C-alpha positions as CSV (number, residue, x, y, z in Angstrom):
1,M,-87.3,-8.9,-30.6
2,H,-84.6,-7.7,-33.3
3,L,-82.2,-6.3,-30.9
4,I,-82.6,-9.4,-28.5
5,R,-81.9,-11.7,-31.3
6,R,-79.0,-8.9,-32.5
7,A,-77.5,-9.1,-29.0
8,V,-77.8,-13.2,-28.5
9,W,-76.5,-13.4,-31.7
10,K,-73.3,-11.2,-30.8
11,L,-72.8,-13.0,-27.6
12,Q,-72.3,-16.6,-29.5
13,D,-70.1,-14.4,-32.4
14,R,-66.2,-15.8,-31.7
15,K,-64.9,-12.7,-30.8
16,A,-67.7,-11.8,-28.4
17,Q,-66.7,-14.7,-26.5
18,I,-62.8,-12.9,-26.0
19,L,-64.0,-9.3,-25.9
20,L,-65.9,-10.3,-22.6
21,P,-63.5,-11.6,-20.7
22,S,-61.0,-9.0,-21.7
23,V,-63.2,-6.6,-20.8
24,L,-63.3,-8.3,-17.1
25,L,-59.7,-8.5,-16.9
26,A,-58.9,-5.6,-17.6
27,P,-59.2,-4.2,-13.8
28,I,-57.0,-6.7,-12.8
29,F,-54.5,-5.9,-15.0
30,I,-54.4,-2.4,-14.0
31,L,-54.5,-3.7,-10.5
32,V,-51.2,-5.7,-11.5
33,I,-49.6,-2.7,-13.0
34,Y,-50.3,-0.6,-9.7
35,L,-48.8,-3.7,-7.3
36,L,-45.5,-3.5,-9.8
37,F,-45.5,0.0,-9.1
38,E,-45.9,0.1,-5.5
39,T,-43.7,-3.0,-5.5
40,A,-40.8,-1.1,-7.5
41,K,-41.4,2.1,-5.0
42,V,-40.3,-0.1,-2.3
43,S,-37.3,-2.3,-3.7
44,M,-35.9,1.3,-4.5
45,T,-36.8,2.7,-1.5
46,K,-34.5,-0.5,0.2
47,V,-31.9,-0.5,-2.5
48,R,-31.5,3.5,-1.9
49,Q,-31.4,2.6,2.4
50,Q,-28.7,0.2,1.8
51,F,-26.4,1.9,-0.2
52,A,-26.8,5.1,2.1
53,L,-25.9,3.0,5.2
54,D,-22.6,1.2,3.4
55,N,-21.6,4.3,2.0
56,A,-22.0,6.0,6.0
57,A,-20.2,3.0,7.3
58,Y,-17.5,3.2,5.0
59,S,-16.8,6.3,5.2
60,Q,-16.7,6.3,9.0
61,L,-14.7,3.6,9.2
62,S,-11.9,4.8,6.7
63,A,-11.2,7.7,8.4
64,A,-10.4,5.7,11.4
65,S,-8.4,2.8,9.2
66,T,-6.4,5.9,7.6
67,Y,-5.4,7.7,11.0
68,L,-4.1,4.1,12.5
69,N,-2.0,3.6,9.5
70,A,-0.8,7.3,10.0
71,V,0.2,6.7,13.5
72,A,1.9,3.3,12.3
73,L,4.0,5.1,10.0
74,A,4.9,7.7,12.2
75,N,5.7,4.9,15.0
76,G,8.9,4.0,12.9
77,P,8.7,4.0,8.7
78,L,8.5,7.2,8.5
79,P,11.2,8.5,10.7
80,Y,13.5,5.6,9.8
81,R,13.4,6.4,6.1
82,V,14.4,10.3,6.7
83,M,17.3,9.0,8.5
84,L,18.4,6.3,6.1
85,Y,19.5,10.0,4.6
86,Y,23.1,8.9,6.8
87,K,23.6,5.7,5.1
88,D,26.2,6.4,2.6
89,Q,27.9,9.5,5.1
90,K,30.8,7.3,6.7
91,V,32.8,7.5,10.0
92,N,36.6,6.5,9.9
93,P,37.5,3.9,13.1
94,T,40.0,5.5,15.8
95,E,43.7,4.4,15.0
96,T,43.4,1.5,17.9
97,A,39.8,0.4,17.2
98,A,41.2,0.2,13.3
99,Q,43.9,-2.5,14.8
100,R,40.6,-4.1,16.2
101,G,39.6,-4.5,12.9
102,R,36.7,-2.0,12.5
103,Q,35.8,-0.6,9.2
104,P,34.0,2.6,8.8
105,I,30.2,3.1,9.6
106,S,27.7,4.8,8.4
107,I,26.2,7.9,10.8
108,F,22.7,6.4,10.6
109,E,24.7,3.1,12.3
110,L,25.6,5.4,15.3
111,F,21.7,5.9,15.9
112,Y,20.0,2.7,15.0
113,H,22.8,0.5,17.4
114,G,22.3,3.3,20.2
115,G,18.6,3.1,19.8
116,G,17.7,7.0,18.2
117,V,16.0,4.3,15.7
118,P,14.2,1.7,15.1
119,A,14.8,0.0,11.5
120,I,12.8,-2.8,8.9
121,G,14.0,-6.2,8.8
122,P,15.4,-8.1,8.0
123,D,19.0,-7.3,8.0
124,Y,19.3,-6.0,11.8
125,D,22.9,-6.1,11.8
126,T,23.3,-2.6,10.2
127,G,20.0,-1.5,9.5
128,I,19.8,-0.5,6.6
129,N,17.4,-2.3,4.6
130,G,15.0,-1.1,1.5
131,P,11.6,-1.0,1.0
132,P,9.2,-3.6,2.4
133,K,7.7,-5.9,-0.8
134,A,4.0,-4.5,-1.7
135,E,2.7,-7.5,-0.5
136,S,4.8,-8.1,2.7
137,V,2.2,-8.6,5.9
138,D,5.3,-8.1,8.4
139,W,8.0,-5.1,8.0
140,G,9.7,-6.3,10.9
141,L,10.7,-2.6,12.3
142,Y,12.2,-3.4,16.0
143,Y,15.0,-1.3,17.6
144,D,18.5,-3.1,17.5
145,K,18.1,-6.0,19.8
146,A,21.8,-6.3,20.2
147,N,21.8,-2.9,22.0
148,Q,22.9,-4.1,25.3
149,E,23.6,-0.2,26.5
150,Y,20.0,0.8,26.6
151,P,17.8,-1.8,25.6
152,R,14.5,-1.2,24.4
153,G,12.8,-3.9,25.6
154,D,10.2,-2.6,27.9
155,W,9.4,0.1,25.0
156,E,8.5,-2.8,22.5
157,K,5.6,-3.8,23.9
158,E,1.8,-3.3,23.7
159,Q,1.6,-1.0,27.2
160,P,5.5,0.9,27.2
161,R,7.6,1.7,30.5
162,A,8.6,4.9,30.2
163,P,11.9,6.2,31.6
164,G,12.3,7.6,35.1
165,S,11.5,11.5,35.3
166,D,15.2,11.9,36.1
167,E,16.7,9.5,33.8
168,W,18.8,10.0,30.6
169,V,18.1,8.1,27.7
170,P,20.9,7.5,24.9
171,V,19.8,7.8,21.4
172,M,23.3,6.9,20.5
173,S,26.0,4.0,20.8
174,K,28.3,5.4,23.1
175,S,30.5,2.5,22.7
176,L,30.8,3.1,18.5
177,V,31.2,7.2,19.1
178,N,34.3,5.5,21.5
179,D,35.7,3.9,18.8
180,Y,35.0,6.4,15.7
181,Y,35.8,10.2,15.1
182,F,32.5,11.9,15.5
183,P,33.4,15.2,16.3
184,A,30.5,17.2,18.0
185,L,31.6,20.8,16.4
186,K,32.2,20.1,13.2
187,F,29.4,18.3,12.4
188,G,27.8,16.7,14.8
189,T,25.9,19.2,15.9
190,L,24.2,19.5,12.6
191,V,23.1,15.4,12.6
192,I,21.9,16.0,16.1
193,Q,19.7,18.9,14.7
194,N,18.5,17.2,11.9
195,Y,17.5,14.3,14.3
196,L,15.9,16.8,16.3
197,E,14.1,18.2,13.7
198,T,12.7,14.8,12.2
199,Y,11.3,13.7,15.2
200,V,9.4,17.1,16.1
201,R,7.7,16.8,12.8
202,V,7.0,13.5,13.0
203,G,5.3,14.6,15.8
204,S,3.6,17.2,14.7
205,I,2.0,14.7,11.8
206,Y,1.1,12.7,14.6
207,E,-0.7,15.9,16.6
208,S,-2.4,16.7,13.4
209,Q,-3.7,13.3,12.9
210,S,-5.3,12.9,16.1
211,Y,-6.5,15.8,15.9
212,V,-8.4,15.6,12.8
213,Y,-9.6,12.3,13.7
214,K,-11.3,13.4,16.5
215,E,-13.1,15.9,14.8
216,V,-14.0,13.3,12.5
217,S,-15.3,10.5,14.6
218,K,-16.9,13.1,17.2
219,N,-21.1,11.6,17.5
220,A,-20.3,9.5,14.5
221,I,-20.5,12.5,11.9
222,M,-19.1,11.2,9.2
223,F,-21.4,8.7,9.4
224,R,-24.8,10.7,10.1
225,E,-23.8,13.5,7.4
226,A,-22.9,10.6,4.8
227,Y,-26.1,9.0,5.1
228,Y,-28.1,12.0,5.6
229,L,-26.4,13.1,1.7
230,N,-27.8,9.7,0.6
231,T,-31.5,9.7,1.4
232,N,-34.1,12.1,1.4
233,D,-36.3,11.2,4.1
234,C,-34.3,12.0,7.6
235,K,-33.6,14.9,9.2
236,K,-29.9,16.0,9.6
237,S,-29.8,16.1,13.3
238,D,-31.2,12.6,13.7
239,C,-30.2,11.1,10.4
240,A,-29.6,7.1,10.9
241,R,-29.6,7.4,14.8
242,Q,-29.9,3.8,15.7
243,S,-26.8,2.7,13.4
244,A,-25.1,5.3,14.4
245,A,-25.3,4.5,17.7
246,Q,-24.6,1.4,17.4
247,L,-20.8,2.2,15.2
248,R,-20.0,5.1,17.8
249,P,-18.4,3.1,20.9
250,Y,-16.0,1.4,18.6
251,I,-14.9,4.7,16.9
252,D,-13.4,6.6,20.1
253,L,-10.1,5.0,19.1
254,R,-7.6,6.6,21.3
255,T,-3.4,6.3,21.4
256,K,-1.1,7.9,23.8
257,P,2.3,9.4,22.9
258,F,5.7,7.7,24.3
259,E,7.4,10.7,24.2
260,L,11.2,11.5,26.1
261,D,12.0,14.2,27.9
262,K,16.2,13.9,28.8
263,I,18.2,13.0,26.0
264,R,21.2,12.0,25.5
265,F,23.9,12.1,22.2
266,Y,27.4,11.8,22.2
267,G,29.9,13.3,20.5
268,S,34.1,13.1,20.1
269,D,36.0,15.8,21.1
270,S,38.7,15.6,18.5
271,G,38.8,15.5,14.6
272,F,39.4,12.8,12.2
273,S,42.7,12.1,13.1
274,G,45.3,12.3,15.7
275,E,44.1,12.0,19.6
276,H,40.7,10.5,20.5
277,G,39.4,11.6,23.7
278,G,36.2,9.2,23.5
279,A,32.4,10.0,23.8
280,L,31.7,13.0,25.4
281,N,27.7,13.0,27.0
282,L,25.6,15.7,25.5
283,D,22.8,16.0,27.6
284,L,19.4,17.9,25.8
285,P,16.6,18.7,28.3
286,M,14.1,18.3,25.8
287,T,11.4,21.0,27.7
288,E,14.3,23.3,27.7
289,V,15.6,23.1,24.0
290,I,12.1,22.6,22.3
291,K,9.7,23.4,25.1
292,T,8.5,20.2,24.5
293,K,9.1,16.8,24.8
294,L,10.1,14.5,21.9
295,F,7.5,12.2,20.1
296,Q,9.3,8.8,19.9
297,F,5.9,7.0,19.0
298,A,2.1,6.0,20.2
299,Y,0.4,3.3,21.3
300,L,-3.0,2.3,21.4
301,E,-4.9,2.8,25.4
302,P,-6.1,-0.6,26.4
303,S,-9.6,0.3,25.8
304,S,-9.1,0.7,22.1
305,R,-7.1,-2.5,21.5
306,S,-10.3,-4.1,22.8
307,K,-12.7,-2.1,20.6
308,L,-9.9,-3.3,17.8
309,R,-10.4,-6.8,18.5
310,T,-14.3,-6.0,18.3
311,L,-13.9,-4.3,15.0
312,A,-11.8,-7.2,13.6
313,R,-14.8,-9.6,13.9
314,G,-17.4,-7.0,12.5
315,V,-20.2,-4.4,14.0
316,V,-23.1,-5.0,12.6
317,L,-25.0,-1.9,11.6
318,K,-29.1,-2.1,11.6
319,Q,-31.3,0.7,10.5
320,P,-35.1,1.3,9.6
321,F,-36.7,3.4,7.2
322,K,-39.6,4.7,6.0
323,L,-41.4,3.5,2.8
324,P,-43.3,6.3,0.8
325,K,-47.3,5.7,0.8
326,N,-48.6,3.6,-1.3
327,H,-51.8,3.7,-3.3
328,F,-53.6,0.9,-1.2
329,N,-53.1,2.7,2.1
330,I,-51.6,0.1,3.7
331,N,-49.4,0.6,6.3
332,L,-46.2,-1.2,5.3
333,E,-44.0,-0.1,7.8
334,Q,-46.2,-0.9,11.2
335,K,-46.8,-4.6,9.4
336,Y,-43.1,-5.3,8.1
337,K,-40.5,-3.2,10.0
338,P,-38.3,-2.4,7.0
339,Y,-34.8,-2.3,7.8
340,V,-31.3,-2.7,6.2
341,R,-27.7,-4.2,7.6
342,N,-24.4,-5.1,7.0
343,T,-21.3,-5.6,9.4
344,A,-18.6,-3.0,9.2
345,V,-15.4,-4.2,9.6
346,L,-11.6,-2.6,10.3
347,E,-9.1,-5.3,10.7
348,C,-5.1,-5.8,9.4
349,P,-3.4,-8.6,9.3
350,R,-2.2,-9.2,12.4
351,A,-3.6,-11.5,15.8
352,G,-5.5,-8.8,18.1
353,N,-6.2,-6.2,15.2
354,N,-3.4,-4.5,16.8
355,C,-1.1,-3.2,14.2
356,V,-0.3,0.5,15.5
357,W,2.5,-0.6,18.5
358,P,4.8,-2.9,18.6
359,N,6.0,-3.4,15.0
360,P,4.1,-0.9,13.2
361,L,2.4,-2.2,9.6
362,P,0.2,0.6,8.3
363,K,-2.0,-2.1,6.1
364,Y,-5.7,-1.3,7.9
365,T,-8.6,-1.9,5.6
366,V,-12.1,-1.6,5.5
367,T,-14.8,-4.2,4.5
368,L,-18.6,-4.6,4.4
369,N,-20.5,-7.6,4.5
370,P,-23.9,-8.0,4.5
């Protein structure tokens, strides 16, 4: 009886009234802790998978933007800057040309006005301009529009027309060499050699960039490697298979080189003074001189232009992932089918998303949207 009374008294005590609910709520608190822990595991897994997808997409598309920007630079801005070395080296007009008001011009202009090299704007009369502003979204790189000897209009198209196999293509202005002293034996051959070396090196850069991009884009290898390195729940051989398959068709970007075989230069048959016999043809078949055709620029194949238009709108990537096991033995994957996603965009500031050729602009960028 005494124990019963003591128990009743304890239950009537205020402290006991607090203790009893606390004991009953303890399992609930433990359950809440487990729920928070399991929720944190799910959140951490999703954050990690989202980072892996974003990193993989950015890495793969960055390789594409680097390649396209490199080709755009090789398509004119690079050889243009090299040939500008000759902007301060002048050639004098003949006596007859001087009487017509001709003034000394640069050796660079002999090539620019003859279609040997395009020029960045805005001055297209001489073609000699400073670097474009950093914020410029149109460098305006064109061949000399006033060139009537061999116009380049058919070249400045998304699908340029190549010259015929028996057609000699001039890369210097015959009319200017007729009016100016450009002695072939004194320094003309050296200038011509430097011109050829410039475009041979530019062509080599293009080939190297094309080879590297082909390797890093094959089977979306950069995408899968980056995803694998940022996760720990997939095999290297088939990691991110679904999202890689979604992106793979659009990164198969191909360019085609525009090359010349039969190239015509001009040179004077006299010195800086005296009689001038006019411009002499200096015809060089490239396949005999350098054992290959001479690179001029590269352009996108039609299928690649179509892919770039899609990439400008964005490609949606969706990747399912595995969730860690939980203490409640609930199969969340089967019930909720978790996945991460983003929209990968590769674009340049031009309609059609073609900044490779014509009027190349090396400003492709990569953005990721939700």
